[in-house]
PDB file of the backbone (N, CA, C, O) and the ligand in Angstrom, with CONECT records:
HET     ZN  A 101       1
ATOM      1  N   MET A   1     -70.317 -47.187   6.269  1.00  0.00           N
ATOM      2  CA  MET A   1     -70.818 -47.763   7.517  1.00  0.00           C
ATOM      3  C   MET A   1     -70.075 -47.143   8.701  1.00  0.00           C
ATOM      4  O   MET A   1     -68.863 -46.928   8.669  1.00  0.00           O
ATOM      5  N   ALA A   2     -70.850 -46.868   9.737  1.00  0.00           N
ATOM      6  CA  ALA A   2     -70.252 -46.270  10.917  1.00  0.00           C
ATOM      7  C   ALA A   2     -70.523 -47.143  12.129  1.00  0.00           C
ATOM      8  O   ALA A   2     -71.520 -47.863  12.178  1.00  0.00           O
ATOM      9  N   LYS A   3     -69.650 -47.076  13.080  1.00  0.00           N
ATOM     10  CA  LYS A   3     -69.769 -47.927  14.253  1.00  0.00           C
ATOM     11  C   LYS A   3     -70.039 -47.073  15.484  1.00  0.00           C
ATOM     12  O   LYS A   3     -69.365 -46.072  15.732  1.00  0.00           O
ATOM     13  N   PHE A   4     -71.038 -47.492  16.245  1.00  0.00           N
ATOM     14  CA  PHE A   4     -71.367 -46.791  17.474  1.00  0.00           C
ATOM     15  C   PHE A   4     -71.459 -47.798  18.604  1.00  0.00           C
ATOM     16  O   PHE A   4     -71.847 -48.949  18.406  1.00  0.00           O
ATOM     17  N   THR A   5     -71.092 -47.341  19.795  1.00  0.00           N
ATOM     18  CA  THR A   5     -71.333 -48.155  20.977  1.00  0.00           C
ATOM     19  C   THR A   5     -72.544 -47.573  21.677  1.00  0.00           C
ATOM     20  O   THR A   5     -72.544 -46.420  22.110  1.00  0.00           O
ATOM     21  N   ILE A   6     -73.578 -48.396  21.777  1.00  0.00           N
ATOM     22  CA  ILE A   6     -74.823 -47.874  22.329  1.00  0.00           C
ATOM     23  C   ILE A   6     -75.411 -48.810  23.371  1.00  0.00           C
ATOM     24  O   ILE A   6     -75.065 -49.988  23.459  1.00  0.00           O
ATOM     25  N   LEU A   7     -76.315 -48.236  24.156  1.00  0.00           N
ATOM     26  CA  LEU A   7     -77.089 -49.034  25.098  1.00  0.00           C
ATOM     27  C   LEU A   7     -78.374 -49.440  24.398  1.00  0.00           C
ATOM     28  O   LEU A   7     -79.242 -48.608  24.133  1.00  0.00           O
ATOM     29  N   TYR A   8     -78.483 -50.695  24.110  1.00  0.00           N
ATOM     30  CA  TYR A   8     -79.637 -51.200  23.371  1.00  0.00           C
ATOM     31  C   TYR A   8     -80.883 -51.239  24.246  1.00  0.00           C
ATOM     32  O   TYR A   8     -80.814 -51.125  25.470  1.00  0.00           O
ATOM     33  N   GLY A   9     -82.011 -51.401  23.589  1.00  0.00           N
ATOM     34  CA  GLY A   9     -83.276 -51.510  24.292  1.00  0.00           C
ATOM     35  C   GLY A   9     -83.326 -52.709  25.224  1.00  0.00           C
ATOM     36  O   GLY A   9     -84.078 -52.714  26.199  1.00  0.00           O
ATOM     37  N   CYS A  10     -82.536 -53.712  24.927  1.00  0.00           N
ATOM     38  CA  CYS A  10     -82.513 -54.912  25.751  1.00  0.00           C
ATOM     39  C   CYS A  10     -81.742 -54.699  27.048  1.00  0.00           C
ATOM     40  O   CYS A  10     -81.798 -55.525  27.960  1.00  0.00           O
ATOM     41  N   GLY A  11     -81.019 -53.578  27.120  1.00  0.00           N
ATOM     42  CA  GLY A  11     -80.318 -53.270  28.351  1.00  0.00           C
ATOM     43  C   GLY A  11     -78.831 -53.580  28.315  1.00  0.00           C
ATOM     44  O   GLY A  11     -78.131 -53.400  29.311  1.00  0.00           O
ATOM     45  N   HIS A  12     -78.347 -54.043  27.174  1.00  0.00           N
ATOM     46  CA  HIS A  12     -76.937 -54.360  27.035  1.00  0.00           C
ATOM     47  C   HIS A  12     -76.224 -53.303  26.216  1.00  0.00           C
ATOM     48  O   HIS A  12     -76.819 -52.642  25.365  1.00  0.00           O
ATOM     49  N   ILE A  13     -74.954 -53.158  26.486  1.00  0.00           N
ATOM     50  CA  ILE A  13     -74.145 -52.227  25.709  1.00  0.00           C
ATOM     51  C   ILE A  13     -73.334 -53.026  24.699  1.00  0.00           C
ATOM     52  O   ILE A  13     -72.671 -54.003  25.046  1.00  0.00           O
ATOM     53  N   ALA A  14     -73.398 -52.600  23.464  1.00  0.00           N
ATOM     54  CA  ALA A  14     -72.663 -53.295  22.415  1.00  0.00           C
ATOM     55  C   ALA A  14     -72.440 -52.338  21.241  1.00  0.00           C
ATOM     56  O   ALA A  14     -73.032 -51.261  21.164  1.00  0.00           O
ATOM     57  N   ASP A  15     -71.577 -52.766  20.345  1.00  0.00           N
ATOM     58  CA  ASP A  15     -71.343 -51.970  19.150  1.00  0.00           C
ATOM     59  C   ASP A  15     -72.447 -52.197  18.137  1.00  0.00           C
ATOM     60  O   ASP A  15     -72.967 -53.304  18.000  1.00  0.00           O
ATOM     61  N   ALA A  16     -72.793 -51.147  17.438  1.00  0.00           N
ATOM     62  CA  ALA A  16     -73.768 -51.261  16.361  1.00  0.00           C
ATOM     63  C   ALA A  16     -73.160 -50.645  15.112  1.00  0.00           C
ATOM     64  O   ALA A  16     -72.585 -49.557  15.150  1.00  0.00           O
ATOM     65  N   GLU A  17     -73.299 -51.356  14.014  1.00  0.00           N
ATOM     66  CA  GLU A  17     -72.839 -50.815  12.750  1.00  0.00           C
ATOM     67  C   GLU A  17     -74.055 -50.353  11.963  1.00  0.00           C
ATOM     68  O   GLU A  17     -74.978 -51.127  11.711  1.00  0.00           O
ATOM     69  N   VAL A  18     -74.044 -49.110  11.586  1.00  0.00           N
ATOM     70  CA  VAL A  18     -75.196 -48.578  10.872  1.00  0.00           C
ATOM     71  C   VAL A  18     -74.758 -47.966   9.552  1.00  0.00           C
ATOM     72  O   VAL A  18     -73.662 -47.421   9.417  1.00  0.00           O
ATOM     73  N   GLU A  19     -75.659 -48.080   8.587  1.00  0.00           N
ATOM     74  CA  GLU A  19     -75.378 -47.559   7.262  1.00  0.00           C
ATOM     75  C   GLU A  19     -76.179 -46.297   7.005  1.00  0.00           C
ATOM     76  O   GLU A  19     -77.022 -45.906   7.813  1.00  0.00           O
ATOM     77  N   GLY A  20     -75.918 -45.683   5.904  1.00  0.00           N
ATOM     78  CA  GLY A  20     -76.694 -44.536   5.473  1.00  0.00           C
ATOM     79  C   GLY A  20     -76.037 -43.214   5.833  1.00  0.00           C
ATOM     80  O   GLY A  20     -74.932 -43.164   6.373  1.00  0.00           O
ATOM     81  N   ASN A  21     -76.757 -42.145   5.514  1.00  0.00           N
ATOM     82  CA  ASN A  21     -76.238 -40.824   5.842  1.00  0.00           C
ATOM     83  C   ASN A  21     -76.431 -40.538   7.332  1.00  0.00           C
ATOM     84  O   ASN A  21     -76.969 -41.365   8.069  1.00  0.00           O
ATOM     85  N   GLN A  22     -75.993 -39.379   7.755  1.00  0.00           N
ATOM     86  CA  GLN A  22     -76.005 -39.082   9.188  1.00  0.00           C
ATOM     87  C   GLN A  22     -77.413 -39.156   9.760  1.00  0.00           C
ATOM     88  O   GLN A  22     -77.613 -39.664  10.863  1.00  0.00           O
ATOM     89  N   TYR A  23     -78.377 -38.654   9.021  1.00  0.00           N
ATOM     90  CA  TYR A  23     -79.758 -38.684   9.493  1.00  0.00           C
ATOM     91  C   TYR A  23     -80.251 -40.120   9.668  1.00  0.00           C
ATOM     92  O   TYR A  23     -80.848 -40.461  10.688  1.00  0.00           O
ATOM     93  N   GLU A  24     -79.996 -40.943   8.673  1.00  0.00           N
ATOM     94  CA  GLU A  24     -80.414 -42.339   8.730  1.00  0.00           C
ATOM     95  C   GLU A  24     -79.742 -43.070   9.885  1.00  0.00           C
ATOM     96  O   GLU A  24     -80.363 -43.891  10.559  1.00  0.00           O
ATOM     97  N   GLN A  25     -78.491 -42.766  10.100  1.00  0.00           N
ATOM     98  CA  GLN A  25     -77.767 -43.384  11.209  1.00  0.00           C
ATOM     99  C   GLN A  25     -78.374 -42.990  12.534  1.00  0.00           C
ATOM    100  O   GLN A  25     -78.534 -43.826  13.423  1.00  0.00           O
ATOM    101  N   GLU A  26     -78.717 -41.714  12.672  1.00  0.00           N
ATOM    102  CA  GLU A  26     -79.309 -41.248  13.924  1.00  0.00           C
ATOM    103  C   GLU A  26     -80.654 -41.916  14.170  1.00  0.00           C
ATOM    104  O   GLU A  26     -80.982 -42.288  15.297  1.00  0.00           O
ATOM    105  N   GLN A  27     -81.426 -42.061  13.099  1.00  0.00           N
ATOM    106  CA  GLN A  27     -82.719 -42.716  13.226  1.00  0.00           C
ATOM    107  C   GLN A  27     -82.553 -44.162  13.675  1.00  0.00           C
ATOM    108  O   GLN A  27     -83.268 -44.648  14.552  1.00  0.00           O
ATOM    109  N   ARG A  28     -81.609 -44.823  13.062  1.00  0.00           N
ATOM    110  CA  ARG A  28     -81.356 -46.227  13.361  1.00  0.00           C
ATOM    111  C   ARG A  28     -80.901 -46.383  14.815  1.00  0.00           C
ATOM    112  O   ARG A  28     -81.384 -47.256  15.536  1.00  0.00           O
ATOM    113  N   ILE A  29     -79.984 -45.541  15.226  1.00  0.00           N
ATOM    114  CA  ILE A  29     -79.475 -45.600  16.590  1.00  0.00           C
ATOM    115  C   ILE A  29     -80.592 -45.329  17.590  1.00  0.00           C
ATOM    116  O   ILE A  29     -80.701 -46.005  18.613  1.00  0.00           O
ATOM    117  N   ALA A  30     -81.414 -44.341  17.287  1.00  0.00           N
ATOM    118  CA  ALA A  30     -82.525 -44.004  18.179  1.00  0.00           C
ATOM    119  C   ALA A  30     -83.453 -45.199  18.322  1.00  0.00           C
ATOM    120  O   ALA A  30     -83.936 -45.500  19.414  1.00  0.00           O
ATOM    121  N   TYR A  31     -83.695 -45.873  17.210  1.00  0.00           N
ATOM    122  CA  TYR A  31     -84.556 -47.050  17.235  1.00  0.00           C
ATOM    123  C   TYR A  31     -83.938 -48.161  18.087  1.00  0.00           C
ATOM    124  O   TYR A  31     -84.613 -48.766  18.920  1.00  0.00           O
ATOM    125  N   LEU A  32     -82.674 -48.415  17.873  1.00  0.00           N
ATOM    126  CA  LEU A  32     -82.003 -49.493  18.598  1.00  0.00           C
ATOM    127  C   LEU A  32     -81.995 -49.235  20.098  1.00  0.00           C
ATOM    128  O   LEU A  32     -82.109 -50.164  20.897  1.00  0.00           O
ATOM    129  N   LYS A  33     -81.860 -47.965  20.473  1.00  0.00           N
ATOM    130  CA  LYS A  33     -81.821 -47.628  21.893  1.00  0.00           C
ATOM    131  C   LYS A  33     -83.166 -47.894  22.546  1.00  0.00           C
ATOM    132  O   LYS A  33     -83.236 -48.222  23.730  1.00  0.00           O
ATOM    133  N   ILE A  34     -84.220 -47.754  21.781  1.00  0.00           N
ATOM    134  CA  ILE A  34     -85.561 -47.902  22.350  1.00  0.00           C
ATOM    135  C   ILE A  34     -86.003 -49.356  22.324  1.00  0.00           C
ATOM    136  O   ILE A  34     -86.407 -49.906  23.348  1.00  0.00           O
ATOM    137  N   CYS A  35     -85.928 -49.979  21.152  1.00  0.00           N
ATOM    138  CA  CYS A  35     -86.463 -51.344  21.073  1.00  0.00           C
ATOM    139  C   CYS A  35     -85.540 -52.291  20.323  1.00  0.00           C
ATOM    140  O   CYS A  35     -85.972 -53.351  19.870  1.00  0.00           O
ATOM    141  N   GLY A  36     -84.280 -51.920  20.189  1.00  0.00           N
ATOM    142  CA  GLY A  36     -83.361 -52.800  19.501  1.00  0.00           C
ATOM    143  C   GLY A  36     -82.795 -53.861  20.428  1.00  0.00           C
ATOM    144  O   GLY A  36     -82.901 -53.772  21.651  1.00  0.00           O
ATOM    145  N   ARG A  37     -82.204 -54.847  19.825  1.00  0.00           N
ATOM    146  CA  ARG A  37     -81.529 -55.880  20.609  1.00  0.00           C
ATOM    147  C   ARG A  37     -80.063 -55.909  20.229  1.00  0.00           C
ATOM    148  O   ARG A  37     -79.693 -55.718  19.071  1.00  0.00           O
ATOM    149  N   CYS A  38     -79.248 -56.149  21.225  1.00  0.00           N
ATOM    150  CA  CYS A  38     -77.830 -56.266  20.959  1.00  0.00           C
ATOM    151  C   CYS A  38     -77.586 -57.558  20.183  1.00  0.00           C
ATOM    152  O   CYS A  38     -78.450 -58.435  20.168  1.00  0.00           O
ATOM    153  N   PRO A  39     -76.445 -57.691  19.548  1.00  0.00           N
ATOM    154  CA  PRO A  39     -76.165 -58.894  18.755  1.00  0.00           C
ATOM    155  C   PRO A  39     -76.319 -60.183  19.550  1.00  0.00           C
ATOM    156  O   PRO A  39     -76.781 -61.192  19.017  1.00  0.00           O
ATOM    157  N   GLU A  40     -75.943 -60.156  20.793  1.00  0.00           N
ATOM    158  CA  GLU A  40     -76.079 -61.355  21.626  1.00  0.00           C
ATOM    159  C   GLU A  40     -77.539 -61.753  21.770  1.00  0.00           C
ATOM    160  O   GLU A  40     -77.890 -62.925  21.639  1.00  0.00           O
ATOM    161  N   CYS A  41     -78.383 -60.769  22.039  1.00  0.00           N
ATOM    162  CA  CYS A  41     -79.802 -61.072  22.229  1.00  0.00           C
ATOM    163  C   CYS A  41     -80.446 -61.460  20.903  1.00  0.00           C
ATOM    164  O   CYS A  41     -81.369 -62.273  20.873  1.00  0.00           O
ATOM    165  N   GLU A  42     -79.969 -60.892  19.826  1.00  0.00           N
ATOM    166  CA  GLU A  42     -80.503 -61.298  18.523  1.00  0.00           C
ATOM    167  C   GLU A  42     -80.219 -62.755  18.266  1.00  0.00           C
ATOM    168  O   GLU A  42     -81.058 -63.488  17.743  1.00  0.00           O
ATOM    169  N   LYS A  43     -79.022 -63.166  18.640  1.00  0.00           N
ATOM    170  CA  LYS A  43     -78.660 -64.570  18.477  1.00  0.00           C
ATOM    171  C   LYS A  43     -79.580 -65.431  19.318  1.00  0.00           C
ATOM    172  O   LYS A  43     -80.019 -66.502  18.897  1.00  0.00           O
ATOM    173  N   LYS A  44     -79.858 -64.949  20.499  1.00  0.00           N
ATOM    174  CA  LYS A  44     -80.633 -65.701  21.468  1.00  0.00           C
ATOM    175  C   LYS A  44     -82.095 -65.802  21.044  1.00  0.00           C
ATOM    176  O   LYS A  44     -82.693 -66.878  21.048  1.00  0.00           O
ATOM    177  N   TYR A  45     -82.640 -64.665  20.685  1.00  0.00           N
ATOM    178  CA  TYR A  45     -84.083 -64.607  20.471  1.00  0.00           C
ATOM    179  C   TYR A  45     -84.471 -64.504  19.002  1.00  0.00           C
ATOM    180  O   TYR A  45     -85.651 -64.609  18.668  1.00  0.00           O
ATOM    181  N   GLY A  46     -83.503 -64.304  18.128  1.00  0.00           N
ATOM    182  CA  GLY A  46     -83.843 -64.122  16.733  1.00  0.00           C
ATOM    183  C   GLY A  46     -84.199 -62.674  16.447  1.00  0.00           C
ATOM    184  O   GLY A  46     -84.357 -61.870  17.366  1.00  0.00           O
ATOM    185  N   LYS A  47     -84.322 -62.352  15.187  1.00  0.00           N
ATOM    186  CA  LYS A  47     -84.523 -60.966  14.806  1.00  0.00           C
ATOM    187  C   LYS A  47     -85.993 -60.604  14.657  1.00  0.00           C
ATOM    188  O   LYS A  47     -86.335 -59.451  14.396  1.00  0.00           O
ATOM    189  N   THR A  48     -86.843 -61.580  14.823  1.00  0.00           N
ATOM    190  CA  THR A  48     -88.245 -61.321  14.545  1.00  0.00           C
ATOM    191  C   THR A  48     -88.989 -60.886  15.786  1.00  0.00           C
ATOM    192  O   THR A  48     -89.529 -61.708  16.527  1.00  0.00           O
ATOM    193  N   GLY A  49     -89.012 -59.615  16.000  1.00  0.00           N
ATOM    194  CA  GLY A  49     -89.888 -58.967  16.969  1.00  0.00           C
ATOM    195  C   GLY A  49     -89.949 -59.523  18.368  1.00  0.00           C
ATOM    196  O   GLY A  49     -89.095 -59.220  19.202  1.00  0.00           O
ATOM    197  N   GLN A  50     -90.925 -60.312  18.625  1.00  0.00           N
ATOM    198  CA  GLN A  50     -91.318 -60.689  19.978  1.00  0.00           C
ATOM    199  C   GLN A  50     -90.184 -61.236  20.820  1.00  0.00           C
ATOM    200  O   GLN A  50     -89.298 -61.939  20.333  1.00  0.00           O
ATOM    201  N   ALA A  51     -90.236 -60.900  22.079  1.00  0.00           N
ATOM    202  CA  ALA A  51     -89.311 -61.483  23.029  1.00  0.00           C
ATOM    203  C   ALA A  51     -89.639 -62.958  23.172  1.00  0.00           C
ATOM    204  O   ALA A  51     -90.800 -63.367  23.168  1.00  0.00           O
ATOM    205  N   ALA A  52     -88.596 -63.727  23.297  1.00  0.00           N
ATOM    206  CA  ALA A  52     -88.809 -65.169  23.379  1.00  0.00           C
ATOM    207  C   ALA A  52     -89.555 -65.532  24.643  1.00  0.00           C
ATOM    208  O   ALA A  52     -89.235 -65.048  25.729  1.00  0.00           O
ATOM    209  N   ARG A  53     -90.532 -66.371  24.499  1.00  0.00           N
ATOM    210  CA  ARG A  53     -91.240 -66.860  25.679  1.00  0.00           C
ATOM    211  C   ARG A  53     -90.511 -68.079  26.206  1.00  0.00           C
ATOM    212  O   ARG A  53     -90.114 -68.971  25.457  1.00  0.00           O
ATOM    213  N   THR A  54     -90.355 -68.088  27.473  1.00  0.00           N
ATOM    214  CA  THR A  54     -89.688 -69.240  28.057  1.00  0.00           C
ATOM    215  C   THR A  54     -90.686 -70.379  28.185  1.00  0.00           C
ATOM    216  O   THR A  54     -91.708 -70.262  28.860  1.00  0.00           O
ATOM    217  N   GLU A  55     -90.382 -71.428  27.554  1.00  0.00           N
ATOM    218  CA  GLU A  55     -91.240 -72.596  27.642  1.00  0.00           C
ATOM    219  C   GLU A  55     -90.763 -73.494  28.766  1.00  0.00           C
ATOM    220  O   GLU A  55     -89.682 -74.077  28.689  1.00  0.00           O
ATOM    221  N   ALA A  56     -91.550 -73.602  29.787  1.00  0.00           N
ATOM    222  CA  ALA A  56     -91.114 -74.385  30.940  1.00  0.00           C
ATOM    223  C   ALA A  56     -92.219 -75.334  31.412  1.00  0.00           C
ATOM    224  O   ALA A  56     -92.027 -76.074  32.377  1.00  0.00           O
TER     225      ALA A  56
HETATM  226 ZN    ZN A 101     -78.925 -57.704  24.797  1.00  0.00          ZN2+
END
């Protein structure tokens, strides 16, 4: 497992731990940068796709 500090798709900077070989890691990082969520946002919105809708 390798650790990277990246700018996530959500707009936050955080560490990401990725597994696999170098190619797999690059793919994962590229994905996270585009549409990934940082750990904080994952906690907030969950890991399942859609951005949380604010119910007001
Ligand atoms: Zn975030």
